N, C-alpha and C positions, 0 to 999 in steps of 0.2 A: 559580444558572446550572449546570446540567448539562453539560457540552461533546458534543459530536457522536462524539467519540472519545476513548479514554484507556487506556493502560496503567497502571497503578498504582506509581505512586514514591515513597516515605516517607523522611522527611525522615531516621530514624533508620536507615534502608538505607544513605543516603549517604551519612553521617559517619562507618556502619562498612567503607564500600567504604574511601570515602576515607584511614582508619585504614589499613586492611590493606595498600592501594595503598602508602602509601609505606613502611610496614615490608619489605614486601616488596622494593620498588626497593631501600632499603639493603643486603638481604642476597642481589642477585642480581646479578651479573654483568653478564647482558647485558638484564637488563630487560624478558623476555620471559615472563613466567610466566604472566599470566592473559591475555593475549592468543593463547598455544598453549594452554591450556587450554580458554577459550573455544571458539575452533573448533575442536579438537577433540570436544569435545561437540554444537554444531552440526551435525556430519559425524554422529556418533552417532545425534544425534536424528534427522537427515534418511535416517539409510543411505545416504547418500553421501561418494564416496572422498576426493575433495577440494571443501576449504573456501580461499576467501581473503578476508579483511575489507578492506572500503575505507570510504573518510571519509563517504559516504553511499550511499542506493540509486541517485542520479544517478551516481554517478562508478562503481558498479559496473556499470552500464552502459555507461558508456563505456571502461571497460576490457575489457571484452568486446568491443563490437565493433572495438577498435582490436586485439588479440588476432586476431580473423578476419582480418585487414589489408584492410579492405576500403578501395575508393577509390572518390575523388568521383565520385558517378554512380551507384552501386550503387544496387540496389531494395533497400528495406527496405520489406515490410508491416506494417500496424500496424490495431490495430482504429479502429476510427470514434468508440468512448465508451472514453477513456482520459485517464490524467493527461495533461495536454496539454503538460508539458515534457518526456513523453517524446518527442511529434512537434514538441518546438521542437530537442530535443538532436543528432534525425535530422537537422534540415535543418543545423543548427548546422553539424555534421560535415560538412557537402557531400554527404549523403547523398540518391538519390529516394525520397520516400515516397510510399506508396501505403497508401490505407486502402480496410479492407473491411467491410463489415456486421455486423451480429449477429444471433445466434438471438432470437427472441423473447422476452422478458420473462428474461433470462437475463444479458444486461449483459456477455456474452463472445464473442468472436466466432464465427461461423459458420461450420461448416466447408465449406460450400456453396458460399458465397461466397467464399473464401479459394480454393474449386477454379477458380472461374469468374477470376478474378484471377491469381492465379500463372502463371508461366512462368518461363523457360530464365535470364529478366533477374533472377529473385528470387535476393538472397544468404541473406538472412534474415528470419526472419517471427516475431517479437515479439508472445505469447499471452499476454493478461493476465486474471490469477485475479481479477475483480473483487468487491471488499465478501466478502472469505471464502468466493468462492463460485467450484469449480473449471472450471474450461470443458472443452471434450471436446477435452482436449488428447493422448489419442491417434490421432483422426481427422485432427486439424490438425499434429501430427505425419508422420503417413503419408503425407499429402499433400506438406506440404514434403519432405521427402526423396525421395519421387519426385521432387522437381522439382530435385533437389541444393541445397535451401535450409537452413541450419542454424536452429535453432527454439532463441529465448529466452524463457522461463520469466517474466514479469514477474509474484513471486507478493509485491511488498511489501508487499500488505494480507493474506496467507493463506496466513502463516507455521501450520503444522498441519493447514491442509488437505488434505484425502485424495480419494483420484480412485482406483477401483476398490481399496483398501487401502494407497496406497502414499500418501506424503507426497506434493503440486504441491512445483514446481520440481526434480522429479528426474528427470522423463521427457522434456526436451527433451536438446537438446544441452547449454544450461548454464541455470542456474537464479539470479533473483534474487529478494532482501529486502532489505526495507527495515528501520532500527532507530531512523528519525528521527519525532519525537515526534505521536503519534496511531495509530502501528502497533500489531499486535499484542503485542511487547515492545518497551521503545523503551533506548536509552543516550544521546537526543537528538539527536544525528547519527549516522550508520554503516549502514552497508550490507555485503549477505554475497552472495558469489558460489559457488556450488556446483556442481559437474560429476563425471560419474564419465570425463573423457578430461585423461590427464596431461599432455599436450601442451598443452590449451588453458589447462587450469593453471598449467602453469609459463608461459606467455608473459603470463598475468595476473597473476601472481608478479611477472616481469621489471617490468611496466609498475609496478605497484604501489613497487616499487625505487627507479624514477628519481624519484616526489612524492616533495616535500617533509614536513618533520617541521611540526607545529603547534607556533608558541611558547607560550610561558607566558604569555602572557598569554589568550589563546584557548584554553589548558586552564585558565584558570580563569572566562572566561566563559564554557564550556561548565558547570565547578561552579556558577556561577549559575544558567545556565539551569535546571540539574538540580535545584535547590532551588527555584526559584520553581514547576517543573512540580510538584514534590513536594507545594507548596502547595496546587497549586491540585484535590486531592483535598479540600479544604474548600469545597462550595459557591457560598460568603461568597466567600472570596477568589478564585474563580475569576469569578464574576460581577463582580467589582469590576475583574482585570483586562482582562476582554472589553468590559467599558465604555467603558476605558481605551484599548483596542485599538480602537475605533470598531466593535464590534460583527464584529470579526473572531475566531475560531477558535485559538487560541495554536497546534495542533497545523498549523497549513495556513498559516503565516506566510514570508514570504522568506526568512524564517532558516534554513528547511530548502529551500529551492530553491537555484538560481545563477544570476548576474548574466553570467557567462561559462566557456569550455571552461577558466582558471585555477584555476576554485574548485572544480574538482572533482581535479584533483592535490593531493592531499594525504592524508598515512597517518592510518589507523585511530588510533586511541593505546589506549596499555596502560590508563589510567586508565578511558575506558568500556570496554573488555573485562572489569575488575572488576568494573563494575556489569551487564555484560553475563549474565556465569556468574551472579547472581544471578536475573536477570530469567528465563533461558532456565528455570530451574529452575520457574518459575511460569506458563511457557506455554498446560501444559492446563490448569491449575485456572482461569485468566483466559479460554480458552477455553470450557472448561466453562460457565461462567457465562454469555457470550455467547450459545450454542446455549442456554440454559433460557432466557434473554432474549428470545431471537427467538420460540423453541415459546414462550413464552406469548402475546407478540403476535401469533401466527399463529392459534391459539386462541380467542384474544376479539376479533378484529377482525373487524366484519363484511365480508365480500366483496364485497358489493354495490359495483362498478366500481372497487372494488382488485386491484390483483394485485401478488405477490412472486414471486421466482425461481424458476423449478422445479427442486425438489430430488429427483433421481432416487435410487432404492434402491442406486448404485453410488458415490456421493458423501457426505464428511462435509464439509460448509460451516462456518463456522468464524466467519462473522454479523459482519465486524469494522467493522459498518454495517447497517441495517437499511433496505433501498432498496423503498419504493412508487411504484408507478406507478398516477395518477389516471385512469383513461381519459377519464371527461368532464371536464377541470377546467382554467379561463380562468390569463389571466395574472395578472388581478385578483384570481380567487379564492385562487391560488396565493400570493399576494404577502399577501393576508389569514391564509391558515392559520398562515403562518409566523410574523405576526404573533403570531397567537394562540399559537402553541406558545412563542413569548421570550416574552411576557406571563407565560406557567404556569413560567419559568423552564425552559423545557426549550429545549435549542441543536438545529436540523433546518435542512439546508442543500439546496439541489440539488448535486449533486456537482459537476453541470457547468452553470455560467451560462449559455453558449453552445453552437452546435453547433461540431464539431473540422472536420465537412467545410467548412461556413462560413467559420472561421478562415482556413481555408486554400484558400480559392476553389474548392470543389470544390460538385458541384451536388448540393445536398440532395436531391431526388429519388431520386440513385443509394445512400443510404445512408435507407431509410426506417426500417428498424427505430430507429435510433441517433438520428435526428432526434426519433422520438416518444418514447426513453428522455429522452432531452435536456431537453426542454418538458414533461413532465409525470412526473417524478420527484422523490421527494424520499427524503434521508436519515434515519433518525432512528435515537437513538443506541442502544447491547445492549452497552456496556464493562460490568464486572466492581462498577462504581462505585454500578450501577442498582441498586434496591430495588423491590418490589412498588408500593410507592405512585407511586413514579417511573412505570412500567409502566402504571399506571393513570389516570395523568395521559393519557398518550400517546392509551390506548385510548378513553377517556372525550373527548377530541377530535376523534379520528377518527370515530369513532362516532355525535357526537351534533352537535358546534358545524360538522363539515365540512359535514354536510347541510343543517344553517341556514345558514353561507354559501353552500353551491352551490344 
């Protein structure tokens, strides 16, 4: 089974990281060498002044919103197609959630919809770069700042993507990246907060300083996850894990989510930072492989009834997944298509199994594009472990079997 998303880690890489970590720990008084190195290399890569590392992407979002001193009832605008746990975190913190619709076929926030919904009551706008595709972040930032709102860029799926020759995550007031499983690079858990605002960075750092350190058993568990995840580079092993987990992707289990706010109040570990340094050095190579694989799909898939995100000349997407919108597809046909992929050994998923507006008791008719994208989109893998044979399977299924099913 080929997973839907993957950042390759190899057993020898983990063993080398572990050896270096213990050697460094024995020779370092403050035990912060890898952490500082990883933080500084991220800063250089993104060309961003200040970087803080967090225990997860959600922890990063949590610390940013706390650093903004938001009060209960303050309004936060979120796109109507994004990770549902972002919405859950906003409401769990007692903030007022407002959704806005998408630009067609981009899976990202529509600036015109934002302009209609934003007001002086809006404190924060969370702009997501879905699937490695940059959103119209310049327009979103301009509209938000005109109304006195701060912009958080959710670039969790898009590290390395560029908009107008600048890395996403560095346009808004703060940028957010994830290092969880299935992201562009991974340290199993982890998050990155970047900003050019020294005051915001200091507040985020102060909040992180109050968080607890993970205990020894958690670090052992993380090591076990790392090693297990590395074995998933072997498709046969992933197939076994996939079946044992009830056909759920390893990178999308609750192990990378949270059950309550207390789960977010931990510090990023030195051990993970050691691996992060190695992963960051491979990010561009991983993204180039994803770009090459996505380009192959776009060149070879029939366009009849299929739509891909629009890519302008001013953006460089990194294709953490490849979303495909099916103009005419029923729920029954969609399920048959998913089964056809799984039987061929390729994991595909609808990114959102249910409409977020409906989940939050909003009128779905107010978000027609998000509703369409939710109901008629499947994502297929583009990760670096895929080869031409795997890509040709996807092409064959969509160009031939889909039309038979349809």
